[in-house]
Every structure is written in structure tokens, then in C-alpha cells.
PDB file of N, CA, C and O in Angstrom:
ATOM      1  N   MET A   1      99.970 100.810  71.725  1.00  0.00           N
ATOM      2  CA  MET A   1     100.950  99.937  72.349  1.00  0.00           C
ATOM      3  C   MET A   1     101.822 100.729  73.325  1.00  0.00           C
ATOM      4  O   MET A   1     102.097 100.267  74.432  1.00  0.00           O
ATOM      5  N   MET A   2     102.247 101.897  72.918  1.00  0.00           N
ATOM      6  CA  MET A   2     103.091 102.726  73.777  1.00  0.00           C
ATOM      7  C   MET A   2     102.320 103.170  75.006  1.00  0.00           C
ATOM      8  O   MET A   2     102.869 103.240  76.105  1.00  0.00           O
ATOM      9  N   ARG A   3     101.041 103.468  74.813  1.00  0.00           N
ATOM     10  CA  ARG A   3     100.201 103.907  75.934  1.00  0.00           C
ATOM     11  C   ARG A   3     100.059 102.793  76.970  1.00  0.00           C
ATOM     12  O   ARG A   3     100.091 103.056  78.172  1.00  0.00           O
ATOM     13  N   ALA A   4      99.902 101.565  76.513  1.00  0.00           N
ATOM     14  CA  ALA A   4      99.773 100.418  77.415  1.00  0.00           C
ATOM     15  C   ALA A   4     101.067 100.202  78.197  1.00  0.00           C
ATOM     16  O   ALA A   4     101.035  99.887  79.387  1.00  0.00           O
ATOM     17  N   ARG A   5     102.193 100.370  77.530  1.00  0.00           N
ATOM     18  CA  ARG A   5     103.488 100.219  78.222  1.00  0.00           C
ATOM     19  C   ARG A   5     103.666 101.298  79.278  1.00  0.00           C
ATOM     20  O   ARG A   5     104.133 101.018  80.382  1.00  0.00           O
ATOM     21  N   LEU A   6     103.299 102.524  78.948  1.00  0.00           N
ATOM     22  CA  LEU A   6     103.403 103.614  79.919  1.00  0.00           C
ATOM     23  C   LEU A   6     102.465 103.388  81.105  1.00  0.00           C
ATOM     24  O   LEU A   6     102.831 103.674  82.244  1.00  0.00           O
ATOM     25  N   ALA A   7     101.285 102.888  80.851  1.00  0.00           N
ATOM     26  CA  ALA A   7     100.343 102.594  81.930  1.00  0.00           C
ATOM     27  C   ALA A   7     100.889 101.493  82.836  1.00  0.00           C
ATOM     28  O   ALA A   7     100.752 101.563  84.057  1.00  0.00           O
ATOM     29  N   ALA A   8     101.503 100.483  82.238  1.00  0.00           N
ATOM     30  CA  ALA A   8     102.088  99.396  83.033  1.00  0.00           C
ATOM     31  C   ALA A   8     103.243  99.908  83.887  1.00  0.00           C
ATOM     32  O   ALA A   8     103.387  99.518  85.046  1.00  0.00           O
ATOM     33  N   ILE A   9     104.054 100.771  83.318  1.00  0.00           N
ATOM     34  CA  ILE A   9     105.174 101.351  84.074  1.00  0.00           C
ATOM     35  C   ILE A   9     104.652 102.216  85.220  1.00  0.00           C
ATOM     36  O   ILE A   9     105.186 102.167  86.329  1.00  0.00           O
ATOM     37  N   ALA A  10     103.621 103.001  84.960  1.00  0.00           N
ATOM     38  CA  ALA A  10     103.045 103.861  85.995  1.00  0.00           C
ATOM     39  C   ALA A  10     102.453 103.023  87.127  1.00  0.00           C
ATOM     40  O   ALA A  10     102.609 103.366  88.299  1.00  0.00           O
ATOM     41  N   LYS A  11     101.779 101.932  86.786  1.00  0.00           N
ATOM     42  CA  LYS A  11     101.205 101.060  87.813  1.00  0.00           C
ATOM     43  C   LYS A  11     102.299 100.415  88.647  1.00  0.00           C
ATOM     44  O   LYS A  11     102.178 100.328  89.869  1.00  0.00           O
ATOM     45  N   ARG A  12     103.351  99.969  88.006  1.00  0.00           N
ATOM     46  CA  ARG A  12     104.456  99.342  88.747  1.00  0.00           C
ATOM     47  C   ARG A  12     105.123 100.359  89.668  1.00  0.00           C
ATOM     48  O   ARG A  12     105.451 100.039  90.810  1.00  0.00           O
ATOM     49  N   LEU A  13     105.323 101.569  89.184  1.00  0.00           N
ATOM     50  CA  LEU A  13     105.930 102.611  90.009  1.00  0.00           C
ATOM     51  C   LEU A  13     105.059 102.908  91.226  1.00  0.00           C
ATOM     52  O   LEU A  13     105.569 103.060  92.337  1.00  0.00           O
ATOM     53  N   LYS A  14     103.755 102.992  91.019  1.00  0.00           N
ATOM     54  CA  LYS A  14     102.832 103.235  92.133  1.00  0.00           C
ATOM     55  C   LYS A  14     102.916 102.102  93.147  1.00  0.00           C
ATOM     56  O   LYS A  14     102.977 102.352  94.350  1.00  0.00           O
ATOM     57  N   ASN A  15     102.919 100.857  92.671  1.00  0.00           N
ATOM     58  CA  ASN A  15     103.022  99.706  93.572  1.00  0.00           C
ATOM     59  C   ASN A  15     104.338  99.714  94.345  1.00  0.00           C
ATOM     60  O   ASN A  15     104.365  99.401  95.535  1.00  0.00           O
ATOM     61  N   GLU A  16     105.422 100.070  93.671  1.00  0.00           N
ATOM     62  CA  GLU A  16     106.725 100.131  94.343  1.00  0.00           C
ATOM     63  C   GLU A  16     106.726 101.203  95.427  1.00  0.00           C
ATOM     64  O   GLU A  16     107.257 100.979  96.514  1.00  0.00           O
ATOM     65  N   LEU A  17     106.145 102.353  95.149  1.00  0.00           N
ATOM     66  CA  LEU A  17     106.097 103.425  96.146  1.00  0.00           C
ATOM     67  C   LEU A  17     105.267 103.023  97.360  1.00  0.00           C
ATOM     68  O   LEU A  17     105.628 103.345  98.492  1.00  0.00           O
ATOM     69  N   VAL A  18     104.160 102.323  97.134  1.00  0.00           N
ATOM     70  CA  VAL A  18     103.340 101.831  98.242  1.00  0.00           C
ATOM     71  C   VAL A  18     104.142 100.828  99.071  1.00  0.00           C
ATOM     72  O   VAL A  18     104.112 100.866 100.301  1.00  0.00           O
ATOM     73  N   LEU A  19     104.849  99.945  98.401  1.00  0.00           N
ATOM     74  CA  LEU A  19     105.681  98.957  99.099  1.00  0.00           C
ATOM     75  C   LEU A  19     106.783  99.642  99.897  1.00  0.00           C
ATOM     76  O   LEU A  19     107.017  99.286 101.052  1.00  0.00           O
ATOM     77  N   TYR A  20     107.460 100.612  99.305  1.00  0.00           N
ATOM     78  CA  TYR A  20     108.546 101.305 100.006  1.00  0.00           C
ATOM     79  C   TYR A  20     108.031 102.045 101.228  1.00  0.00           C
ATOM     80  O   TYR A  20     108.693 102.068 102.265  1.00  0.00           O
ATOM     81  N   ARG A  21     106.860 102.646 101.115  1.00  0.00           N
ATOM     82  CA  ARG A  21     106.279 103.341 102.268  1.00  0.00           C
ATOM     83  C   ARG A  21     105.998 102.353 103.389  1.00  0.00           C
ATOM     84  O   ARG A  21     106.236 102.656 104.558  1.00  0.00           O
ATOM     85  N   GLU A  22     105.497 101.181 103.044  1.00  0.00           N
ATOM     86  CA  GLU A  22     105.211 100.153 104.044  1.00  0.00           C
ATOM     87  C   GLU A  22     106.506  99.637 104.680  1.00  0.00           C
ATOM     88  O   GLU A  22     106.560  99.408 105.889  1.00  0.00           O
ATOM     89  N   VAL A  23     107.527  99.458 103.879  1.00  0.00           N
ATOM     90  CA  VAL A  23     108.813  98.991 104.393  1.00  0.00           C
ATOM     91  C   VAL A  23     109.405 100.012 105.366  1.00  0.00           C
ATOM     92  O   VAL A  23     109.980  99.633 106.386  1.00  0.00           O
ATOM     93  N   LEU A  24     109.269 101.283 105.061  1.00  0.00           N
ATOM     94  CA  LEU A  24     109.809 102.309 105.948  1.00  0.00           C
ATOM     95  C   LEU A  24     109.080 102.339 107.287  1.00  0.00           C
ATOM     96  O   LEU A  24     109.672 102.716 108.299  1.00  0.00           O
ATOM     97  N   ARG A  25     107.829 101.956 107.313  1.00  0.00           N
ATOM     98  CA  ARG A  25     107.063 101.926 108.559  1.00  0.00           C
ATOM     99  C   ARG A  25     107.360 100.691 109.405  1.00  0.00           C
ATOM    100  O   ARG A  25     107.040 100.653 110.593  1.00  0.00           O
ATOM    101  N   HIS A  26     107.969  99.691 108.790  1.00  0.00           N
ATOM    102  CA  HIS A  26     108.234  98.433 109.496  1.00  0.00           C
ATOM    103  C   HIS A  26     109.262  98.659 110.606  1.00  0.00           C
ATOM    104  O   HIS A  26     110.270  99.329 110.383  1.00  0.00           O
ATOM    105  N   PRO A  27     109.020  98.110 111.792  1.00  0.00           N
ATOM    106  CA  PRO A  27     109.950  98.345 112.914  1.00  0.00           C
ATOM    107  C   PRO A  27     111.332  97.719 112.734  1.00  0.00           C
ATOM    108  O   PRO A  27     112.277  98.136 113.403  1.00  0.00           O
ATOM    109  N   GLN A  28     111.474  96.736 111.854  1.00  0.00           N
ATOM    110  CA  GLN A  28     112.777  96.100 111.657  1.00  0.00           C
ATOM    111  C   GLN A  28     113.598  96.739 110.537  1.00  0.00           C
ATOM    112  O   GLN A  28     114.687  96.261 110.219  1.00  0.00           O
ATOM    113  N   THR A  29     113.093  97.799 109.947  1.00  0.00           N
ATOM    114  CA  THR A  29     113.866  98.520 108.943  1.00  0.00           C
ATOM    115  C   THR A  29     114.957  99.302 109.663  1.00  0.00           C
ATOM    116  O   THR A  29     114.661 100.075 110.574  1.00  0.00           O
ATOM    117  N   PRO A  30     116.214  99.111 109.269  1.00  0.00           N
ATOM    118  CA  PRO A  30     117.318  99.797 109.954  1.00  0.00           C
ATOM    119  C   PRO A  30     117.197 101.315 109.877  1.00  0.00           C
ATOM    120  O   PRO A  30     116.747 101.861 108.870  1.00  0.00           O
ATOM    121  N   TRP A  31     117.598 101.981 110.938  1.00  0.00           N
ATOM    122  CA  TRP A  31     117.492 103.445 110.992  1.00  0.00           C
ATOM    123  C   TRP A  31     118.373 104.093 109.934  1.00  0.00           C
ATOM    124  O   TRP A  31     118.024 105.151 109.412  1.00  0.00           O
ATOM    125  N   LEU A  32     119.517 103.475 109.604  1.00  0.00           N
ATOM    126  CA  LEU A  32     120.396 104.056 108.595  1.00  0.00           C
ATOM    127  C   LEU A  32     119.732 104.053 107.216  1.00  0.00           C
ATOM    128  O   LEU A  32     119.900 104.994 106.440  1.00  0.00           O
ATOM    129  N   ALA A  33     118.987 103.005 106.919  1.00  0.00           N
ATOM    130  CA  ALA A  33     118.252 102.951 105.643  1.00  0.00           C
ATOM    131  C   ALA A  33     117.216 104.068 105.586  1.00  0.00           C
ATOM    132  O   ALA A  33     117.055 104.722 104.555  1.00  0.00           O
ATOM    133  N   LYS A  34     116.517 104.284 106.692  1.00  0.00           N
ATOM    134  CA  LYS A  34     115.541 105.365 106.742  1.00  0.00           C
ATOM    135  C   LYS A  34     116.226 106.723 106.575  1.00  0.00           C
ATOM    136  O   LYS A  34     115.723 107.598 105.871  1.00  0.00           O
ATOM    137  N   ALA A  35     117.372 106.886 107.227  1.00  0.00           N
ATOM    138  CA  ALA A  35     118.101 108.152 107.128  1.00  0.00           C
ATOM    139  C   ALA A  35     118.572 108.415 105.701  1.00  0.00           C
ATOM    140  O   ALA A  35     118.501 109.549 105.228  1.00  0.00           O
ATOM    141  N   LEU A  36     119.052 107.378 105.008  1.00  0.00           N
ATOM    142  CA  LEU A  36     119.504 107.551 103.622  1.00  0.00           C
ATOM    143  C   LEU A  36     118.345 107.938 102.705  1.00  0.00           C
ATOM    144  O   LEU A  36     118.508 108.754 101.798  1.00  0.00           O
ATOM    145  N   LEU A  37     117.179 107.348 102.947  1.00  0.00           N
ATOM    146  CA  LEU A  37     116.020 107.702 102.125  1.00  0.00           C
ATOM    147  C   LEU A  37     115.589 109.140 102.378  1.00  0.00           C
ATOM    148  O   LEU A  37     115.259 109.858 101.433  1.00  0.00           O
ATOM    149  N   TRP A  38     115.584 109.567 103.615  1.00  0.00           N
ATOM    150  CA  TRP A  38     115.250 110.961 103.912  1.00  0.00           C
ATOM    151  C   TRP A  38     116.282 111.901 103.322  1.00  0.00           C
ATOM    152  O   TRP A  38     115.935 112.994 102.872  1.00  0.00           O
ATOM    153  N   LEU A  39     117.546 111.498 103.314  1.00  0.00           N
ATOM    154  CA  LEU A  39     118.593 112.314 102.710  1.00  0.00           C
ATOM    155  C   LEU A  39     118.367 112.454 101.202  1.00  0.00           C
ATOM    156  O   LEU A  39     118.578 113.529 100.640  1.00  0.00           O
ATOM    157  N   ALA A  40     117.941 111.376 100.553  1.00  0.00           N
ATOM    158  CA  ALA A  40     117.646 111.424  99.118  1.00  0.00           C
ATOM    159  C   ALA A  40     116.493 112.379  98.835  1.00  0.00           C
ATOM    160  O   ALA A  40     116.555 113.176  97.899  1.00  0.00           O
ATOM    161  N   VAL A  41     115.440 112.297  99.646  1.00  0.00           N
ATOM    162  CA  VAL A  41     114.294 113.192  99.468  1.00  0.00           C
ATOM    163  C   VAL A  41     114.719 114.637  99.699  1.00  0.00           C
ATOM    164  O   VAL A  41     114.341 115.528  98.938  1.00  0.00           O
ATOM    165  N   ALA A  42     115.499 114.869 100.743  1.00  0.00           N
ATOM    166  CA  ALA A  42     115.953 116.229 101.048  1.00  0.00           C
ATOM    167  C   ALA A  42     116.819 116.779  99.919  1.00  0.00           C
ATOM    168  O   ALA A  42     116.710 117.953  99.567  1.00  0.00           O
ATOM    169  N   TYR A  43     117.672 115.939  99.354  1.00  0.00           N
ATOM    170  CA  TYR A  43     118.548 116.394  98.268  1.00  0.00           C
ATOM    171  C   TYR A  43     117.733 116.834  97.053  1.00  0.00           C
ATOM    172  O   TYR A  43     118.085 117.796  96.370  1.00  0.00           O
ATOM    173  N   VAL A  44     116.642 116.117  96.796  1.00  0.00           N
ATOM    174  CA  VAL A  44     115.782 116.473  95.663  1.00  0.00           C
ATOM    175  C   VAL A  44     115.016 117.765  95.944  1.00  0.00           C
ATOM    176  O   VAL A  44     114.864 118.601  95.053  1.00  0.00           O
ATOM    177  N   LEU A  45     114.535 117.932  97.168  1.00  0.00           N
ATOM    178  CA  LEU A  45     113.655 119.051  97.483  1.00  0.00           C
ATOM    179  C   LEU A  45     114.372 120.335  97.876  1.00  0.00           C
ATOM    180  O   LEU A  45     113.859 121.426  97.628  1.00  0.00           O
ATOM    181  N   LEU A  46     115.540 120.224  98.479  1.00  0.00           N
ATOM    182  CA  LEU A  46     116.234 121.425  98.935  1.00  0.00           C
ATOM    183  C   LEU A  46     116.854 122.186  97.765  1.00  0.00           C
ATOM    184  O   LEU A  46     117.235 121.576  96.766  1.00  0.00           O
ATOM    185  N   PRO A  47     116.959 123.504  97.877  1.00  0.00           N
ATOM    186  CA  PRO A  47     117.378 124.328  96.740  1.00  0.00           C
ATOM    187  C   PRO A  47     118.887 124.352  96.469  1.00  0.00           C
ATOM    188  O   PRO A  47     119.332 125.127  95.622  1.00  0.00           O
ATOM    189  N   PHE A  48     119.675 123.544  97.148  1.00  0.00           N
ATOM    190  CA  PHE A  48     121.110 123.561  96.873  1.00  0.00           C
ATOM    191  C   PHE A  48     121.567 122.211  96.332  1.00  0.00           C
ATOM    192  O   PHE A  48     120.944 121.184  96.599  1.00  0.00           O
ATOM    193  N   ASP A  49     122.639 122.220  95.583  1.00  0.00           N
ATOM    194  CA  ASP A  49     123.224 121.017  95.004  1.00  0.00           C
ATOM    195  C   ASP A  49     124.720 121.011  95.300  1.00  0.00           C
ATOM    196  O   ASP A  49     125.316 122.052  95.579  1.00  0.00           O
ATOM    197  N   LEU A  50     125.309 119.835  95.235  1.00  0.00           N
ATOM    198  CA  LEU A  50     126.766 119.758  95.345  1.00  0.00           C
ATOM    199  C   LEU A  50     127.417 120.406  94.132  1.00  0.00           C
ATOM    200  O   LEU A  50     128.430 121.097  94.238  1.00  0.00           O
ATOM    201  N   ILE A  51     126.808 120.163  92.978  1.00  0.00           N
ATOM    202  CA  ILE A  51     127.269 120.779  91.728  1.00  0.00           C
ATOM    203  C   ILE A  51     126.086 121.571  91.182  1.00  0.00           C
ATOM    204  O   ILE A  51     125.038 120.984  90.913  1.00  0.00           O
ATOM    205  N   PRO A  52     126.218 122.881  91.010  1.00  0.00           N
ATOM    206  CA  PRO A  52     125.076 123.700  90.559  1.00  0.00           C
ATOM    207  C   PRO A  52     124.511 123.227  89.218  1.00  0.00           C
ATOM    208  O   PRO A  52     125.251 122.797  88.333  1.00  0.00           O
ATOM    209  N   ASP A  53     123.190 123.315  89.090  1.00  0.00           N
ATOM    210  CA  ASP A  53     122.503 122.844  87.880  1.00  0.00           C
ATOM    211  C   ASP A  53     122.786 123.701  86.653  1.00  0.00           C
ATOM    212  O   ASP A  53     122.563 123.250  85.529  1.00  0.00           O
ATOM    213  N   PHE A  54     123.267 124.916  86.838  1.00  0.00           N
ATOM    214  CA  PHE A  54     123.504 125.750  85.661  1.00  0.00           C
ATOM    215  C   PHE A  54     124.740 125.304  84.875  1.00  0.00           C
ATOM    216  O   PHE A  54     124.951 125.775  83.757  1.00  0.00           O
ATOM    217  N   LEU A  55     125.555 124.413  85.430  1.00  0.00           N
ATOM    218  CA  LEU A  55     126.674 123.851  84.663  1.00  0.00           C
ATOM    219  C   LEU A  55     126.110 122.770  83.741  1.00  0.00           C
ATOM    220  O   LEU A  55     125.473 121.826  84.209  1.00  0.00           O
ATOM    221  N   PRO A  56     126.339 122.903  82.450  1.00  0.00           N
ATOM    222  CA  PRO A  56     125.742 121.948  81.506  1.00  0.00           C
ATOM    223  C   PRO A  56     126.171 120.509  81.796  1.00  0.00           C
ATOM    224  O   PRO A  56     127.332 120.259  82.120  1.00  0.00           O
ATOM    225  N   VAL A  57     125.271 119.602  81.685  1.00  0.00           N
ATOM    226  CA  VAL A  57     125.421 118.157  81.835  1.00  0.00           C
ATOM    227  C   VAL A  57     125.845 117.765  83.255  1.00  0.00           C
ATOM    228  O   VAL A  57     125.148 116.983  83.903  1.00  0.00           O
ATOM    229  N   ILE A  58     126.939 118.274  83.738  1.00  0.00           N
ATOM    230  CA  ILE A  58     127.457 117.885  85.051  1.00  0.00           C
ATOM    231  C   ILE A  58     126.481 118.297  86.152  1.00  0.00           C
ATOM    232  O   ILE A  58     126.326 117.566  87.130  1.00  0.00           O
ATOM    233  N   GLY A  59     125.834 119.427  86.022  1.00  0.00           N
ATOM    234  CA  GLY A  59     124.887 119.906  87.017  1.00  0.00           C
ATOM    235  C   GLY A  59     123.700 118.986  87.208  1.00  0.00           C
ATOM    236  O   GLY A  59     123.235 118.788  88.331  1.00  0.00           O
ATOM    237  N   GLN A  60     123.208 118.426  86.123  1.00  0.00           N
ATOM    238  CA  GLN A  60     122.088 117.494  86.218  1.00  0.00           C
ATOM    239  C   GLN A  60     122.569 116.079  86.530  1.00  0.00           C
ATOM    240  O   GLN A  60     121.832 115.287  87.117  1.00  0.00           O
ATOM    241  N   LEU A  61     123.783 115.766  86.146  1.00  0.00           N
ATOM    242  CA  LEU A  61     124.316 114.425  86.342  1.00  0.00           C
ATOM    243  C   LEU A  61     124.429 114.071  87.819  1.00  0.00           C
ATOM    244  O   LEU A  61     124.219 112.917  88.192  1.00  0.00           O
ATOM    245  N   ASP A  62     124.757 115.051  88.670  1.00  0.00           N
ATOM    246  CA  ASP A  62     124.872 114.727  90.092  1.00  0.00           C
ATOM    247  C   ASP A  62     123.522 114.294  90.668  1.00  0.00           C
ATOM    248  O   ASP A  62     123.470 113.414  91.527  1.00  0.00           O
ATOM    249  N   ASP A  63     122.431 114.906  90.201  1.00  0.00           N
ATOM    250  CA  ASP A  63     121.099 114.482  90.649  1.00  0.00           C
ATOM    251  C   ASP A  63     120.788 113.061  90.184  1.00  0.00           C
ATOM    252  O   ASP A  63     120.153 112.294  90.907  1.00  0.00           O
ATOM    253  N   LEU A  64     121.227 112.715  88.997  1.00  0.00           N
ATOM    254  CA  LEU A  64     120.960 111.392  88.438  1.00  0.00           C
ATOM    255  C   LEU A  64     121.827 110.301  89.046  1.00  0.00           C
ATOM    256  O   LEU A  64     121.543 109.116  88.871  1.00  0.00           O
ATOM    257  N   VAL A  65     122.886 110.687  89.762  1.00  0.00           N
ATOM    258  CA  VAL A  65     123.773 109.710  90.384  1.00  0.00           C
ATOM    259  C   VAL A  65     123.549 109.646  91.898  1.00  0.00           C
ATOM    260  O   VAL A  65     123.437 108.554  92.456  1.00  0.00           O
ATOM    261  N   ILE A  66     123.483 110.773  92.554  1.00  0.00           N
ATOM    262  CA  ILE A  66     123.412 110.809  94.015  1.00  0.00           C
ATOM    263  C   ILE A  66     122.088 110.258  94.538  1.00  0.00           C
ATOM    264  O   ILE A  66     122.085 109.394  95.415  1.00  0.00           O
ATOM    265  N   VAL A  67     120.985 110.736  94.024  1.00  0.00           N
ATOM    266  CA  VAL A  67     119.670 110.317  94.544  1.00  0.00           C
ATOM    267  C   VAL A  67     119.436 108.819  94.336  1.00  0.00           C
ATOM    268  O   VAL A  67     119.112 108.130  95.304  1.00  0.00           O
ATOM    269  N   PRO A  68     119.584 108.282  93.124  1.00  0.00           N
ATOM    270  CA  PRO A  68     119.403 106.831  92.981  1.00  0.00           C
ATOM    271  C   PRO A  68     120.429 106.025  93.790  1.00  0.00           C
ATOM    272  O   PRO A  68     120.122 104.935  94.272  1.00  0.00           O
ATOM    273  N   GLY A  69     121.636 106.559  93.936  1.00  0.00           N
ATOM    274  CA  GLY A  69     122.650 105.878  94.742  1.00  0.00           C
ATOM    275  C   GLY A  69     122.238 105.770  96.200  1.00  0.00           C
ATOM    276  O   GLY A  69     122.412 104.718  96.816  1.00  0.00           O
ATOM    277  N   LEU A  70     121.698 106.840  96.757  1.00  0.00           N
ATOM    278  CA  LEU A  70     121.226 106.813  98.143  1.00  0.00           C
ATOM    279  C   LEU A  70     120.067 105.832  98.315  1.00  0.00           C
ATOM    280  O   LEU A  70     120.004 105.096  99.299  1.00  0.00           O
ATOM    281  N   ILE A  71     119.159 105.833  97.352  1.00  0.00           N
ATOM    282  CA  ILE A  71     118.016 104.915  97.413  1.00  0.00           C
ATOM    283  C   ILE A  71     118.494 103.468  97.302  1.00  0.00           C
ATOM    284  O   ILE A  71     118.018 102.597  98.030  1.00  0.00           O
ATOM    285  N   TYR A  72     119.423 103.217  96.402  1.00  0.00           N
ATOM    286  CA  TYR A  72     119.969 101.865  96.232  1.00  0.00           C
ATOM    287  C   TYR A  72     120.632 101.377  97.519  1.00  0.00           C
ATOM    288  O   TYR A  72     120.383 100.255  97.959  1.00  0.00           O
ATOM    289  N   LEU A  73     121.470 102.215  98.118  1.00  0.00           N
ATOM    290  CA  LEU A  73     122.143 101.830  99.358  1.00  0.00           C
ATOM    291  C   LEU A  73     121.142 101.560 100.477  1.00  0.00           C
ATOM    292  O   LEU A  73     121.299 100.607 101.240  1.00  0.00           O
ATOM    293  N   ALA A  74     120.126 102.391 100.570  1.00  0.00           N
ATOM    294  CA  ALA A  74     119.115 102.207 101.615  1.00  0.00           C
ATOM    295  C   ALA A  74     118.425 100.856 101.477  1.00  0.00           C
ATOM    296  O   ALA A  74     118.255 100.141 102.465  1.00  0.00           O
ATOM    297  N   PHE A  75     118.028 100.506 100.268  1.00  0.00           N
ATOM    298  CA  PHE A  75     117.294  99.267 100.086  1.00  0.00           C
ATOM    299  C   PHE A  75     118.181  98.035 100.131  1.00  0.00           C
ATOM    300  O   PHE A  75     117.674  96.930 100.328  1.00  0.00           O
ATOM    301  N   LYS A  76     119.465  98.184  99.959  1.00  0.00           N
ATOM    302  CA  LYS A  76     120.384  97.062 100.165  1.00  0.00           C
ATOM    303  C   LYS A  76     120.501  96.731 101.652  1.00  0.00           C
ATOM    304  O   LYS A  76     120.821  95.596 102.006  1.00  0.00           O
ATOM    305  N   MET A  77     120.247  97.706 102.524  1.00  0.00           N
ATOM    306  CA  MET A  77     120.347  97.504 103.972  1.00  0.00           C
ATOM    307  C   MET A  77     119.093  96.875 104.575  1.00  0.00           C
ATOM    308  O   MET A  77     119.146  96.321 105.673  1.00  0.00           O
ATOM    309  N   ILE A  78     117.986  96.955 103.879  1.00  0.00           N
ATOM    310  CA  ILE A  78     116.722  96.429 104.410  1.00  0.00           C
ATOM    311  C   ILE A  78     116.688  94.913 104.178  1.00  0.00           C
ATOM    312  O   ILE A  78     116.866  94.450 103.051  1.00  0.00           O
ATOM    313  N   PRO A  79     116.458  94.147 105.250  1.00  0.00           N
ATOM    314  CA  PRO A  79     116.425  92.681 105.099  1.00  0.00           C
ATOM    315  C   PRO A  79     115.332  92.224 104.131  1.00  0.00           C
ATOM    316  O   PRO A  79     114.249  92.807 104.071  1.00  0.00           O
ATOM    317  N   ASP A  80     115.641  91.172 103.379  1.00  0.00           N
ATOM    318  CA  ASP A  80     114.676  90.624 102.415  1.00  0.00           C
ATOM    319  C   ASP A  80     113.395  90.158 103.103  1.00  0.00           C
ATOM    320  O   ASP A  80     112.310  90.249 102.529  1.00  0.00           O
ATOM    321  N   ALA A  81     113.522  89.657 104.337  1.00  0.00           N
ATOM    322  CA  ALA A  81     112.348  89.180 105.071  1.00  0.00           C
ATOM    323  C   ALA A  81     111.367  90.326 105.335  1.00  0.00           C
ATOM    324  O   ALA A  81     110.153  90.127 105.284  1.00  0.00           O
ATOM    325  N   VAL A  82     111.882  91.502 105.612  1.00  0.00           N
ATOM    326  CA  VAL A  82     111.028  92.668 105.861  1.00  0.00           C
ATOM    327  C   VAL A  82     110.276  93.028 104.588  1.00  0.00           C
ATOM    328  O   VAL A  82     109.070  93.273 104.626  1.00  0.00           O
ATOM    329  N   VAL A  83     110.981  93.060 103.459  1.00  0.00           N
ATOM    330  CA  VAL A  83     110.346  93.393 102.180  1.00  0.00           C
ATOM    331  C   VAL A  83     109.287  92.347 101.820  1.00  0.00           C
ATOM    332  O   VAL A  83     108.192  92.694 101.379  1.00  0.00           O
ATOM    333  N   SER A  84     109.620  91.070 102.011  1.00  0.00           N
ATOM    334  CA  SER A  84     108.674  89.999 101.690  1.00  0.00           C
ATOM    335  C   SER A  84     107.423  90.080 102.566  1.00  0.00           C
ATOM    336  O   SER A  84     106.306  89.910 102.078  1.00  0.00           O
ATOM    337  N   GLU A  85     107.617  90.338 103.858  1.00  0.00           N
ATOM    338  CA  GLU A  85     106.481  90.447 104.774  1.00  0.00           C
ATOM    339  C   GLU A  85     105.571  91.612 104.392  1.00  0.00           C
ATOM    340  O   GLU A  85     104.347  91.477 104.382  1.00  0.00           O
ATOM    341  N   CYS A  86     106.170  92.741 104.083  1.00  0.00           N
ATOM    342  CA  CYS A  86     105.387  93.914 103.702  1.00  0.00           C
ATOM    343  C   CYS A  86     104.653  93.681 102.388  1.00  0.00           C
ATOM    344  O   CYS A  86     103.494  94.068 102.238  1.00  0.00           O
ATOM    345  N   LYS A  87     105.333  93.046 101.438  1.00  0.00           N
ATOM    346  CA  LYS A  87     104.706  92.771 100.147  1.00  0.00           C
ATOM    347  C   LYS A  87     103.521  91.829 100.310  1.00  0.00           C
ATOM    348  O   LYS A  87     102.471  92.035  99.703  1.00  0.00           O
ATOM    349  N   ALA A  88     103.689  90.794 101.130  1.00  0.00           N
ATOM    350  CA  ALA A  88     102.596  89.840 101.359  1.00  0.00           C
ATOM    351  C   ALA A  88     101.417  90.533 102.031  1.00  0.00           C
ATOM    352  O   ALA A  88     100.266  90.277 101.678  1.00  0.00           O
ATOM    353  N   ARG A  89     101.690  91.407 102.996  1.00  0.00           N
ATOM    354  CA  ARG A  89     100.617  92.131 103.695  1.00  0.00           C
ATOM    355  C   ARG A  89      99.852  93.020 102.726  1.00  0.00           C
ATOM    356  O   ARG A  89      98.625  93.091 102.784  1.00  0.00           O
ATOM    357  N   LEU A  90     100.579  93.709 101.823  1.00  0.00           N
ATOM    358  CA  LEU A  90      99.921  94.594 100.863  1.00  0.00           C
ATOM    359  C   LEU A  90      99.111  93.812  99.834  1.00  0.00           C
ATOM    360  O   LEU A  90      98.023  94.236  99.444  1.00  0.00           O
ATOM    361  N   GLU A  91      99.643  92.667  99.394  1.00  0.00           N
ATOM    362  CA  GLU A  91      98.907  91.847  98.434  1.00  0.00           C
ATOM    363  C   GLU A  91      97.630  91.287  99.062  1.00  0.00           C
ATOM    364  O   GLU A  91      96.586  91.216  98.414  1.00  0.00           O
ATOM    365  N   LYS A  92      97.731  90.894 100.328  1.00  0.00           N
ATOM    366  CA  LYS A  92      96.562  90.348 101.027  1.00  0.00           C
ATOM    367  C   LYS A  92      95.473  91.409 101.182  1.00  0.00           C
ATOM    368  O   LYS A  92      94.283  91.107 101.087  1.00  0.00           O
ATOM    369  N   SER A  93      95.887  92.642 101.421  1.00  0.00           N
ATOM    370  CA  SER A  93      94.910  93.721 101.590  1.00  0.00           C
ATOM    371  C   SER A  93      94.442  94.302 100.259  1.00  0.00           C
ATOM    372  O   SER A  93      93.512  95.108 100.227  1.00  0.00           O
ATOM    373  N   GLY A  94      95.081  93.898  99.161  1.00  0.00           N
ATOM    374  CA  GLY A  94      94.654  94.364  97.839  1.00  0.00           C
ATOM    375  C   GLY A  94      95.215  95.715  97.439  1.00  0.00           C
ATOM    376  O   GLY A  94      94.756  96.307  96.463  1.00  0.00           O
ATOM    377  N   LEU A  95      96.203  96.218  98.178  1.00  0.00           N
ATOM    378  CA  LEU A  95      96.769  97.512  97.850  1.00  0.00           C
ATOM    379  C   LEU A  95      97.760  97.451  96.687  1.00  0.00           C
ATOM    380  O   LEU A  95      98.014  98.460  96.029  1.00  0.00           O
ATOM    381  N   ILE A  96      98.312  96.277  96.440  1.00  0.00           N
ATOM    382  CA  ILE A  96      99.177  96.132  95.254  1.00  0.00           C
ATOM    383  C   ILE A  96      98.793  94.851  94.519  1.00  0.00           C
ATOM    384  O   ILE A  96      99.388  94.526  93.491  1.00  0.00           O
TER     385      ILE A  96
END
């Protein structure tokens, strides 16, 4: 049962990532949303943090707050019509 739940979560995550990639390629996606997403990726990949990770709890907490916050803000800026159009295109092509 646990394995099936994990597989379902993994499939949903994969579908969401495919959808997000398609949304970022859409010409009507605001540039600020794209910039926030790139900032989130850079924050995860670059070797510096606002709060160093060697500080217990607080060091990891900034990663758990900043990155999802940037992603949330970015996707709040993307119009629902763009997301719906991209989702329909992906479903039609069988990618999700």
C-alpha cells in the first residue's frame, strides 16, 4: 500500500514538472514569474545561503521557506488560462 502511494506521488510530481516546464516556455508567462523560478533554482544550486546550513534547524529552515515561497509567488503570477492551455496541450499529446 505504501509503495503504491509513493508511486502515485512520484507520477504526480513528474506530471507537475512537465506542466511547469511547458508553462515556462509559454510566451504569455510573465517574465517576473520566470525570474522568480530561476532564482529558486539558483538558490538551491548555489553554494551560499542567507543562513548557513551548519546552524541547527534554522540553517535548513531557510531552504524550506525561501525556495517554496519563490515557487509559490511565481505560479500565482501565471494566468490560469496559460496553465489550462498548457495542461490541455500536454494531455492531448499524452505527456501527462
